[in-house]
ROVOKE-456704 format. One record per residue (C-alpha): x, y, z; residue number from 1. Coordinates in steps of 0.02 Angstrom, whole numbers, plus 50000, padded with zeros to 5 digits. Layout:
# ROVOKE-456704
<r X="X" Y="Y" Z="Z" i="NUM"/>
...
This chain:
# ROVOKE-456704
<r X="48873" Y="52343" Z="49775" i="1"/>
<r X="48744" Y="52324" Z="49634" i="2"/>
<r X="48713" Y="52145" Z="49581" i="3"/>
<r X="48702" Y="52096" Z="49398" i="4"/>
<r X="48771" Y="52169" Z="49236" i="5"/>
<r X="48874" Y="52327" Z="49252" i="6"/>
<r X="48832" Y="52391" Z="49079" i="7"/>
<r X="48763" Y="52332" Z="48912" i="8"/>
<r X="48790" Y="52346" Z="48725" i="9"/>
<r X="48655" Y="52377" Z="48596" i="10"/>
<r X="48659" Y="52249" Z="48456" i="11"/>
<r X="48614" Y="52294" Z="48276" i="12"/>
<r X="48437" Y="52226" Z="48293" i="13"/>
<r X="48407" Y="52325" Z="48452" i="14"/>
<r X="48434" Y="52182" Z="48575" i="15"/>
<r X="48545" Y="52209" Z="48727" i="16"/>
<r X="48705" Y="52113" Z="48768" i="17"/>
<r X="48754" Y="52125" Z="48952" i="18"/>
<r X="48928" Y="52163" Z="49017" i="19"/>
<r X="48967" Y="52083" Z="49185" i="20"/>
<r X="49121" Y="52137" Z="49282" i="21"/>
<r X="49182" Y="52013" Z="49413" i="22"/>
<r X="49302" Y="52078" Z="49544" i="23"/>
<r X="49441" Y="51983" Z="49631" i="24"/>
<r X="49555" Y="52035" Z="49774" i="25"/>
<r X="49745" Y="52015" Z="49777" i="26"/>
<r X="49727" Y="51840" Z="49852" i="27"/>
<r X="49616" Y="51783" Z="49707" i="28"/>
<r X="49455" Y="51786" Z="49807" i="29"/>
<r X="49298" Y="51827" Z="49709" i="30"/>
<r X="49226" Y="51985" Z="49787" i="31"/>
<r X="49074" Y="51981" Z="49670" i="32"/>
<r X="48992" Y="51816" Z="49722" i="33"/>
<r X="48812" Y="51874" Z="49700" i="34"/>
<r X="48848" Y="51948" Z="49529" i="35"/>
<r X="48933" Y="51784" Z="49481" i="36"/>
<r X="48778" Y="51688" Z="49539" i="37"/>
<r X="48669" Y="51805" Z="49436" i="38"/>
<r X="48777" Y="51771" Z="49283" i="39"/>
<r X="48767" Y="51583" Z="49306" i="40"/>
<r X="48577" Y="51588" Z="49324" i="41"/>
<r X="48563" Y="51690" Z="49164" i="42"/>
<r X="48674" Y="51566" Z="49072" i="43"/>
<r X="48569" Y="51421" Z="49136" i="44"/>
<r X="48414" Y="51507" Z="49066" i="45"/>
<r X="48489" Y="51479" Z="48894" i="46"/>
<r X="48461" Y="51653" Z="48824" i="47"/>
<r X="48640" Y="51678" Z="48761" i="48"/>
<r X="48723" Y="51603" Z="48608" i="49"/>
<r X="48905" Y="51631" Z="48659" i="50"/>
<r X="49014" Y="51696" Z="48800" i="51"/>
<r X="49163" Y="51814" Z="48793" i="52"/>
<r X="49273" Y="51819" Z="48950" i="53"/>
<r X="49411" Y="51952" Z="48958" i="54"/>
<r X="49546" Y="51993" Z="49087" i="55"/>
<r X="49642" Y="52156" Z="49091" i="56"/>
<r X="49828" Y="52171" Z="49126" i="57"/>
<r X="49929" Y="52297" Z="49225" i="58"/>
<r X="49796" Y="52429" Z="49251" i="59"/>
<r X="49774" Y="52500" Z="49424" i="60"/>
<r X="49594" Y="52562" Z="49424" i="61"/>
<r X="49423" Y="52490" Z="49395" i="62"/>
<r X="49388" Y="52632" Z="49273" i="63"/>
<r X="49538" Y="52583" Z="49165" i="64"/>
<r X="49480" Y="52402" Z="49155" i="65"/>
<r X="49300" Y="52453" Z="49118" i="66"/>
<r X="49358" Y="52570" Z="48980" i="67"/>
<r X="49456" Y="52427" Z="48900" i="68"/>
<r X="49305" Y="52311" Z="48900" i="69"/>
<r X="49182" Y="52441" Z="48836" i="70"/>
<r X="49296" Y="52497" Z="48695" i="71"/>
<r X="49353" Y="52323" Z="48646" i="72"/>
<r X="49184" Y="52237" Z="48650" i="73"/>
<r X="49099" Y="52391" Z="48576" i="74"/>
<r X="49217" Y="52388" Z="48429" i="75"/>
<r X="49194" Y="52202" Z="48409" i="76"/>
<r X="49004" Y="52216" Z="48405" i="77"/>
<r X="49016" Y="52357" Z="48277" i="78"/>
<r X="49133" Y="52255" Z="48167" i="79"/>
<r X="49016" Y="52105" Z="48169" i="80"/>
<r X="48873" Y="52218" Z="48116" i="81"/>
<r X="48980" Y="52292" Z="47977" i="82"/>
<r X="49021" Y="52117" Z="47915" i="83"/>
<r X="48838" Y="52065" Z="47917" i="84"/>
<r X="48855" Y="51954" Z="48071" i="85"/>
<r X="48745" Y="52054" Z="48189" i="86"/>
<r X="48586" Y="51956" Z="48161" i="87"/>
<r X="48462" Y="51906" Z="48294" i="88"/>
<r X="48552" Y="51739" Z="48309" i="89"/>
<r X="48697" Y="51832" Z="48392" i="90"/>
<r X="48657" Y="51846" Z="48578" i="91"/>
<r X="48823" Y="51863" Z="48671" i="92"/>
<r X="48861" Y="51892" Z="48853" i="93"/>
<r X="49020" Y="51987" Z="48892" i="94"/>
<r X="49120" Y="51963" Z="49053" i="95"/>
<r X="49268" Y="52062" Z="49116" i="96"/>
<r X="49376" Y="52043" Z="49270" i="97"/>
<r X="49448" Y="52171" Z="49386" i="98"/>
<r X="49593" Y="52126" Z="49498" i="99"/>
<r X="49714" Y="52243" Z="49588" i="100"/>
<r X="49864" Y="52278" Z="49478" i="101"/>
<r X="49981" Y="52423" Z="49451" i="102"/>
<r X="50027" Y="52535" Z="49306" i="103"/>
<r X="50209" Y="52512" Z="49254" i="104"/>
<r X="50311" Y="52609" Z="49127" i="105"/>
<r X="50489" Y="52606" Z="49062" i="106"/>
<r X="50606" Y="52753" Z="49087" i="107"/>
<r X="50590" Y="52805" Z="48904" i="108"/>
<r X="50399" Y="52800" Z="48914" i="109"/>
<r X="50379" Y="52932" Z="49048" i="110"/>
<r X="50325" Y="53066" Z="48926" i="111"/>
<r X="50373" Y="53250" Z="48924" i="112"/>
<r X="50465" Y="53314" Z="49077" i="113"/>
<r X="50324" Y="53426" Z="49132" i="114"/>
<r X="50254" Y="53446" Z="49306" i="115"/>
<r X="50099" Y="53337" Z="49275" i="116"/>
<r X="50200" Y="53194" Z="49201" i="117"/>
<r X="50327" Y="53202" Z="49342" i="118"/>
<r X="50190" Y="53199" Z="49474" i="119"/>
<r X="50105" Y="53051" Z="49390" i="120"/>
<r X="50268" Y="52953" Z="49386" i="121"/>
<r X="50298" Y="52996" Z="49569" i="122"/>
<r X="50123" Y="52935" Z="49614" i="123"/>
<r X="50150" Y="52773" Z="49517" i="124"/>
<r X="50317" Y="52741" Z="49602" i="125"/>
<r X="50241" Y="52773" Z="49773" i="126"/>
<r X="50098" Y="52653" Z="49738" i="127"/>
<r X="50222" Y="52519" Z="49689" i="128"/>
<r X="50323" Y="52554" Z="49845" i="129"/>
<r X="50173" Y="52536" Z="49960" i="130"/>
<r X="50118" Y="52376" Z="49874" i="131"/>
<r X="50287" Y="52297" Z="49909" i="132"/>
<r X="50292" Y="52364" Z="50087" i="133"/>
<r X="50124" Y="52283" Z="50127" i="134"/>
<r X="50193" Y="52113" Z="50078" i="135"/>
<r X="50335" Y="52124" Z="50207" i="136"/>
<r X="50333" Y="52099" Z="50395" i="137"/>
<r X="50347" Y="52253" Z="50505" i="138"/>
<r X="50536" Y="52247" Z="50533" i="139"/>
<r X="50579" Y="52217" Z="50351" i="140"/>
<r X="50450" Y="52346" Z="50292" i="141"/>
<r X="50532" Y="52480" Z="50400" i="142"/>
<r X="50703" Y="52444" Z="50325" i="143"/>
<r X="50627" Y="52436" Z="50150" i="144"/>
<r X="50546" Y="52607" Z="50167" i="145"/>
<r X="50705" Y="52681" Z="50241" i="146"/>
<r X="50812" Y="52619" Z="50095" i="147"/>
<r X="50690" Y="52660" Z="49955" i="148"/>
<r X="50660" Y="52837" Z="50018" i="149"/>
<r X="50839" Y="52881" Z="49969" i="150"/>
<r X="50886" Y="52954" Z="49801" i="151"/>
<r X="51024" Y="52826" Z="49777" i="152"/>
<r X="51096" Y="52671" Z="49858" i="153"/>
<r X="51275" Y="52614" Z="49876" i="154"/>
<r X="51315" Y="52437" Z="49822" i="155"/>
<r X="51311" Y="52381" Z="50004" i="156"/>
<r X="51140" Y="52461" Z="50029" i="157"/>
<r X="51075" Y="52385" Z="49867" i="158"/>
<r X="51127" Y="52213" Z="49929" i="159"/>
<r X="51039" Y="52247" Z="50094" i="160"/>
<r X="50881" Y="52291" Z="49999" i="161"/>
<r X="50899" Y="52135" Z="49893" i="162"/>
<r X="50907" Y="52027" Z="50050" i="163"/>
<r X="50744" Y="52104" Z="50110" i="164"/>
<r X="50658" Y="52073" Z="49944" i="165"/>
<r X="50735" Y="51904" Z="49902" i="166"/>
<r X="50581" Y="51804" Z="49959" i="167"/>
<r X="50480" Y="51895" Z="49825" i="168"/>
<r X="50600" Y="51830" Z="49692" i="169"/>
<r X="50587" Y="51644" Z="49726" i="170"/>
<r X="50437" Y="51604" Z="49618" i="171"/>
<r X="50472" Y="51568" Z="49434" i="172"/>
<r X="50323" Y="51589" Z="49321" i="173"/>
<r X="50293" Y="51455" Z="49190" i="174"/>
<r X="50429" Y="51344" Z="49263" i="175"/>
<r X="50499" Y="51283" Z="49428" i="176"/>
<r X="50550" Y="51375" Z="49586" i="177"/>
<r X="50726" Y="51435" Z="49623" i="178"/>
<r X="50797" Y="51572" Z="49734" i="179"/>
<r X="50915" Y="51692" Z="49645" i="180"/>
<r X="51064" Y="51752" Z="49743" i="181"/>
<r X="51085" Y="51932" Z="49799" i="182"/>
<r X="51204" Y="51982" Z="49658" i="183"/>
<r X="51082" Y="51915" Z="49528" i="184"/>
<r X="50941" Y="52021" Z="49600" i="185"/>
<r X="51048" Y="52178" Z="49605" i="186"/>
<r X="51106" Y="52140" Z="49427" i="187"/>
<r X="50926" Y="52142" Z="49365" i="188"/>
<r X="50901" Y="52312" Z="49447" i="189"/>
<r X="51061" Y="52378" Z="49368" i="190"/>
<r X="51007" Y="52324" Z="49193" i="191"/>
<r X="50849" Y="52426" Z="49212" i="192"/>
<r X="50954" Y="52568" Z="49282" i="193"/>
<r X="51061" Y="52566" Z="49126" i="194"/>
<r X="50908" Y="52571" Z="49014" i="195"/>
<r X="50861" Y="52740" Z="49087" i="196"/>
<r X="51006" Y="52825" Z="48997" i="197"/>
<r X="50978" Y="52738" Z="48831" i="198"/>
<r X="50889" Y="52825" Z="48686" i="199"/>
<r X="50720" Y="52759" Z="48634" i="200"/>
<r X="50759" Y="52583" Z="48570" i="201"/>
<r X="50764" Y="52521" Z="48392" i="202"/>
<r X="50609" Y="52412" Z="48401" i="203"/>
<r X="50657" Y="52310" Z="48249" i="204"/>
<r X="50817" Y="52249" Z="48330" i="205"/>
<r X="50847" Y="52119" Z="48464" i="206"/>
<r X="50897" Y="52204" Z="48627" i="207"/>
<r X="51083" Y="52207" Z="48657" i="208"/>
<r X="51160" Y="52184" Z="48827" i="209"/>
<r X="51151" Y="52357" Z="48902" i="210"/>
<r X="51317" Y="52438" Z="48943" i="211"/>
<r X="51327" Y="52521" Z="49114" i="212"/>
<r X="51354" Y="52706" Z="49127" i="213"/>
<r X="51529" Y="52748" Z="49187" i="214"/>
<r X="51595" Y="52896" Z="49281" i="215"/>
<r X="51671" Y="52967" Z="49122" i="216"/>
<r X="51506" Y="52974" Z="49029" i="217"/>
<r X="51400" Y="53132" Z="49025" i="218"/>
<r X="51249" Y="53037" Z="49095" i="219"/>
<r X="51327" Y="53001" Z="49263" i="220"/>
<r X="51433" Y="53098" Z="49385" i="221"/>
<r X="51461" Y="52943" Z="49491" i="222"/>
<r X="51517" Y="52770" Z="49435" i="223"/>
<r X="51373" Y="52655" Z="49387" i="224"/>
<r X="51448" Y="52521" Z="49498" i="225"/>
<r X="51437" Y="52632" Z="49652" i="226"/>
<r X="51256" Y="52690" Z="49656" i="227"/>
<r X="51083" Y="52626" Z="49614" i="228"/>
<r X="50918" Y="52718" Z="49599" i="229"/>
<r X="50803" Y="52624" Z="49721" i="230"/>
<r X="50654" Y="52661" Z="49608" i="231"/>
<r X="50721" Y="52534" Z="49484" i="232"/>
<r X="50727" Y="52402" Z="49621" i="233"/>
<r X="50546" Y="52443" Z="49660" i="234"/>
<r X="50494" Y="52433" Z="49477" i="235"/>
<r X="50576" Y="52265" Z="49444" i="236"/>
<r X="50505" Y="52192" Z="49604" i="237"/>
<r X="50331" Y="52256" Z="49559" i="238"/>
<r X="50338" Y="52174" Z="49387" i="239"/>
<r X="50369" Y="52007" Z="49472" i="240"/>
<r X="50237" Y="52033" Z="49607" i="241"/>
<r X="50103" Y="52078" Z="49481" i="242"/>
<r X="50150" Y="51928" Z="49373" i="243"/>
<r X="50132" Y="51813" Z="49523" i="244"/>
<r X="49970" Y="51898" Z="49575" i="245"/>
<r X="49897" Y="51869" Z="49402" i="246"/>
<r X="49933" Y="51684" Z="49425" i="247"/>
<r X="49849" Y="51683" Z="49595" i="248"/>
<r X="49694" Y="51770" Z="49527" i="249"/>
<r X="49686" Y="51646" Z="49383" i="250"/>
<r X="49713" Y="51494" Z="49495" i="251"/>
<r X="49603" Y="51536" Z="49643" i="252"/>
<r X="49473" Y="51651" Z="49567" i="253"/>
<r X="49446" Y="51646" Z="49379" i="254"/>
<r X="49472" Y="51457" Z="49366" i="255"/>
<r X="49326" Y="51429" Z="49484" i="256"/>
<r X="49213" Y="51547" Z="49386" i="257"/>
<r X="49265" Y="51467" Z="49222" i="258"/>
<r X="49226" Y="51294" Z="49289" i="259"/>
<r X="49052" Y="51350" Z="49344" i="260"/>
<r X="49019" Y="51426" Z="49173" i="261"/>
<r X="49075" Y="51269" Z="49082" i="262"/>
<r X="48968" Y="51159" Z="49196" i="263"/>
<r X="48810" Y="51261" Z="49177" i="264"/>
<r X="48800" Y="51270" Z="48988" i="265"/>
<r X="48874" Y="51206" Z="48825" i="266"/>
<r X="48884" Y="51377" Z="48744" i="267"/>
<r X="49048" Y="51422" Z="48656" i="268"/>
<r X="49161" Y="51522" Z="48770" i="269"/>
<r X="49298" Y="51635" Z="48702" i="270"/>
<r X="49436" Y="51686" Z="48824" i="271"/>
<r X="49533" Y="51848" Z="48799" i="272"/>
<r X="49677" Y="51918" Z="48896" i="273"/>
<r X="49786" Y="52072" Z="48882" i="274"/>
<r X="49961" Y="52083" Z="48957" i="275"/>
<r X="49958" Y="51997" Z="49128" i="276"/>
<r X="49775" Y="51959" Z="49094" i="277"/>
<r X="49840" Y="51825" Z="48976" i="278"/>
<r X="49923" Y="51744" Z="49125" i="279"/>
<r X="49758" Y="51754" Z="49219" i="280"/>
<r X="49665" Y="51662" Z="49082" i="281"/>
<r X="49801" Y="51536" Z="49038" i="282"/>
<r X="49819" Y="51491" Z="49222" i="283"/>
<r X="49631" Y="51470" Z="49240" i="284"/>
<r X="49632" Y="51347" Z="49094" i="285"/>
<r X="49794" Y="51256" Z="49134" i="286"/>
<r X="49796" Y="51234" Z="49322" i="287"/>
<r X="49637" Y="51131" Z="49354" i="288"/>
<r X="49655" Y="50942" Z="49341" i="289"/>
<r X="49525" Y="50948" Z="49204" i="290"/>
<r X="49385" Y="51056" Z="49133" i="291"/>
<r X="49202" Y="51004" Z="49110" i="292"/>
<r X="49231" Y="51031" Z="48924" i="293"/>
<r X="49350" Y="51128" Z="48814" i="294"/>
<r X="49343" Y="51316" Z="48791" i="295"/>
<r X="49311" Y="51369" Z="48612" i="296"/>
<r X="49452" Y="51492" Z="48585" i="297"/>
<r X="49589" Y="51592" Z="48673" i="298"/>
<r X="49650" Y="51761" Z="48610" i="299"/>
<r X="49809" Y="51827" Z="48692" i="300"/>
<r X="49837" Y="52013" Z="48664" i="301"/>
<r X="50018" Y="52063" Z="48696" i="302"/>
<r X="50041" Y="51926" Z="48827" i="303"/>
<r X="50158" Y="51966" Z="48971" i="304"/>
<r X="50208" Y="51784" Z="48994" i="305"/>
<r X="50367" Y="51691" Z="48952" i="306"/>
<r X="50384" Y="51645" Z="48769" i="307"/>
<r X="50422" Y="51464" Z="48819" i="308"/>
<r X="50255" Y="51447" Z="48910" i="309"/>
<r X="50191" Y="51321" Z="48779" i="310"/>
<r X="50359" Y="51236" Z="48756" i="311"/>
<r X="50388" Y="51050" Z="48744" i="312"/>
<r X="50544" Y="51081" Z="48850" i="313"/>
<r X="50602" Y="51243" Z="48933" i="314"/>
<r X="50790" Y="51272" Z="48913" i="315"/>
<r X="50891" Y="51249" Z="49072" i="316"/>
<r X="50739" Y="51185" Z="49169" i="317"/>
<r X="50696" Y="51023" Z="49079" i="318"/>
<r X="50507" Y="51032" Z="49102" i="319"/>
<r X="50361" Y="51075" Z="48991" i="320"/>
<r X="50299" Y="51253" Z="48980" i="321"/>
<r X="50180" Y="51295" Z="49121" i="322"/>
<r X="50037" Y="51331" Z="49001" i="323"/>
<r X="50063" Y="51182" Z="48886" i="324"/>
<r X="49901" Y="51102" Z="48954" i="325"/>
<r X="49803" Y="51246" Z="48878" i="326"/>
<r X="49847" Y="51182" Z="48704" i="327"/>
<r X="49741" Y="51028" Z="48738" i="328"/>
<r X="49595" Y="51119" Z="48820" i="329"/>
<r X="49542" Y="51233" Z="48678" i="330"/>
<r X="49448" Y="51184" Z="48520" i="331"/>
<r X="49529" Y="51308" Z="48403" i="332"/>
<r X="49708" Y="51369" Z="48383" i="333"/>
<r X="49763" Y="51496" Z="48513" i="334"/>
<r X="49791" Y="51666" Z="48434" i="335"/>
<r X="49934" Y="51765" Z="48514" i="336"/>
<r X="49988" Y="51938" Z="48459" i="337"/>
<r X="50164" Y="52006" Z="48474" i="338"/>
<r X="50245" Y="52168" Z="48417" i="339"/>
<r X="50420" Y="52241" Z="48412" i="340"/>
<r X="50337" Y="52408" Z="48456" i="341"/>
<r X="50287" Y="52344" Z="48628" i="342"/>
<r X="50428" Y="52418" Z="48732" i="343"/>
<r X="50378" Y="52344" Z="48901" i="344"/>
<r X="50375" Y="52167" Z="48832" i="345"/>
<r X="50520" Y="52191" Z="48712" i="346"/>
<r X="50633" Y="52261" Z="48848" i="347"/>
<r X="50570" Y="52276" Z="49028" i="348"/>
<r X="50500" Y="52101" Z="49045" i="349"/>
<r X="50664" Y="52010" Z="49018" i="350"/>
<r X="50755" Y="52126" Z="49137" i="351"/>
<r X="50636" Y="52079" Z="49277" i="352"/>
<r X="50558" Y="51909" Z="49244" i="353"/>
<r X="50715" Y="51802" Z="49248" i="354"/>
<r X="50726" Y="51726" Z="49420" i="355"/>
<r X="50853" Y="51592" Z="49372" i="356"/>
<r X="51042" Y="51569" Z="49370" i="357"/>
<r X="51085" Y="51647" Z="49200" i="358"/>
<r X="51009" Y="51817" Z="49236" i="359"/>
<r X="51140" Y="51917" Z="49142" i="360"/>
<r X="51124" Y="51826" Z="48977" i="361"/>
<r X="51001" Y="51933" Z="48880" i="362"/>
<r X="51046" Y="51853" Z="48713" i="363"/>
<r X="51108" Y="51681" Z="48669" i="364"/>
<r X="51265" Y="51652" Z="48566" i="365"/>
<r X="51157" Y="51621" Z="48412" i="366"/>
<r X="51082" Y="51795" Z="48424" i="367"/>
<r X="50912" Y="51737" Z="48484" i="368"/>
<r X="50811" Y="51834" Z="48613" i="369"/>
<r X="50836" Y="51794" Z="48796" i="370"/>
<r X="50751" Y="51637" Z="48862" i="371"/>
<r X="50665" Y="51758" Z="48982" i="372"/>
<r X="50588" Y="51859" Z="48840" i="373"/>
<r X="50401" Y="51890" Z="48831" i="374"/>
<r X="50278" Y="51802" Z="48717" i="375"/>
<r X="50204" Y="51972" Z="48674" i="376"/>
<r X="50375" Y="52040" Z="48623" i="377"/>
<r X="50441" Y="51898" Z="48517" i="378"/>
<r X="50312" Y="51761" Z="48490" i="379"/>
<r X="50318" Y="51580" Z="48551" i="380"/>
<r X="50473" Y="51470" Z="48567" i="381"/>
<r X="50512" Y="51290" Z="48610" i="382"/>
<r X="50357" Y="51216" Z="48528" i="383"/>
<r X="50351" Y="51075" Z="48402" i="384"/>
<r X="50376" Y="51166" Z="48235" i="385"/>
<r X="50218" Y="51096" Z="48157" i="386"/>
<r X="50113" Y="51155" Z="48304" i="387"/>
<r X="50144" Y="51341" Z="48288" i="388"/>
<r X="50146" Y="51465" Z="48146" i="389"/>
<r X="50188" Y="51649" Z="48133" i="390"/>
<r X="50091" Y="51762" Z="48015" i="391"/>
<r X="50069" Y="51949" Z="47995" i="392"/>
<r X="49916" Y="52013" Z="48086" i="393"/>
<r X="49775" Y="52028" Z="47958" i="394"/>
<r X="49670" Y="52171" Z="47895" i="395"/>
<r X="49482" Y="52158" Z="47916" i="396"/>
<r X="49410" Y="52037" Z="47789" i="397"/>
<r X="49572" Y="51941" Z="47761" i="398"/>
<r X="49540" Y="51770" Z="47840" i="399"/>
<r X="49670" Y="51674" Z="47936" i="400"/>
<r X="49715" Y="51505" Z="47864" i="401"/>
<r X="49780" Y="51369" Z="47981" i="402"/>
<r X="49844" Y="51196" Z="47966" i="403"/>
<r X="49748" Y="51069" Z="48069" i="404"/>
<r X="49907" Y="51032" Z="48168" i="405"/>
<r X="49935" Y="51213" Z="48219" i="406"/>
<r X="49894" Y="51245" Z="48401" i="407"/>
<r X="49963" Y="51422" Z="48417" i="408"/>
<r X="49948" Y="51553" Z="48281" i="409"/>
<r X="50068" Y="51696" Z="48321" i="410"/>
<r X="50007" Y="51859" Z="48246" i="411"/>
<r X="50148" Y="51981" Z="48210" i="412"/>
<r X="50073" Y="52152" Z="48245" i="413"/>
<r X="50233" Y="52252" Z="48220" i="414"/>
<r X="50185" Y="52419" Z="48146" i="415"/>
<r X="50000" Y="52384" Z="48177" i="416"/>
<r X="50003" Y="52362" Z="48366" i="417"/>
<r X="50105" Y="52517" Z="48407" i="418"/>
<r X="50123" Y="52496" Z="48595" i="419"/>
<r X="50083" Y="52382" Z="48741" i="420"/>
<r X="49908" Y="52452" Z="48764" i="421"/>
<r X="49865" Y="52470" Z="48580" i="422"/>
<r X="49747" Y="52321" Z="48572" i="423"/>
<r X="49580" Y="52408" Z="48543" i="424"/>
<r X="49586" Y="52414" Z="48355" i="425"/>
<r X="49515" Y="52333" Z="48198" i="426"/>
<r X="49659" Y="52208" Z="48188" i="427"/>
<r X="49623" Y="52131" Z="48357" i="428"/>
<r X="49434" Y="52139" Z="48334" i="429"/>
<r X="49454" Y="52047" Z="48169" i="430"/>
<r X="49565" Y="51916" Z="48252" i="431"/>
<r X="49429" Y="51879" Z="48379" i="432"/>
<r X="49295" Y="51879" Z="48246" i="433"/>
<r X="49394" Y="51758" Z="48138" i="434"/>
<r X="49419" Y="51644" Z="48287" i="435"/>
<r X="49237" Y="51647" Z="48340" i="436"/>
<r X="49162" Y="51622" Z="48167" i="437"/>
<r X="49290" Y="51517" Z="48074" i="438"/>
């Protein structure tokens, strides 16, 4: 593999800004050690004024991740030039990660029912299926493949599948560890099953508890309670596996790189994450016992993490949010976008990422979102009121104001961020620019 920057950006004065891409395997091991060493040596040489470190989310190819970084950083550089901040004093280095993740979509996001779309969905489902199978021992993998090859499962077969996959459901992100029982796992699959027959959701509304399809409804010829599409079991399980993998990559891979960067220079470093990439970056900042010095800023773009991740106390668990340490390891307020138009985080996330006892409670009695809801779907919860603020995401040129006590500024991108992947736009570039230059 080539060593050094993967690409570069041309700055307004003609200088070049390198883009490094560091790769990690599914166990969090850095598979680009020589490129990382090259980066550290360049930083030690003192030729850069600031560092931007970005992690992608649930993409499944290197090309997808690279496209995200080139478009996002390219737009950011162009915006700085437009705003008159592209002078020769601006000498950034850009860093992106690539770690093995998987594309995931909701039933209502599958697109037109044409041959190409159907084949793509089939390929995605098969990739998810193989990823799960590789995590199982030979005997369990054989049973898993036998059950998930079927078009539908009886309740007894669904419970058998849940027993096989139960070990993958024991880890609770941003909290403690608890093993859900078999009925709870199957219940999560059934909620996603029910979503498949719902119309495209009203994004402005809180999600209601989904009603199962019955034998008398036109959508089903068989009672909802009798059959289950095994693809929904695969999808829910994959959501959890990728969430846990993001934590492993952050803990064992990115945290080590971040520590080396912070040790080698005092340059401002701006961390950026999208989707599960937010979990990568927040884990890298939060898990170490301490950092050589604080990072300058953290920008979370549609974070696929629990909305109580910064909480003083997580409901029903009685511990602080898993990423609460990050609040004390960053110089500036954390910016975190959310949008009601982000269907995966508004709906799918809370179906899957709820490995605790109250799995069926998607809304509290007070009409609040589920405690399992995503930060990128609803904004933060459980924080000290003075330490977080919610504001509409700003147009270019409209500066963000923040109280000195505010640690998290939640940017409501509803209507501006129109989907989970819609983060390469002037709103998010301006958010980063405001953070970096405020």
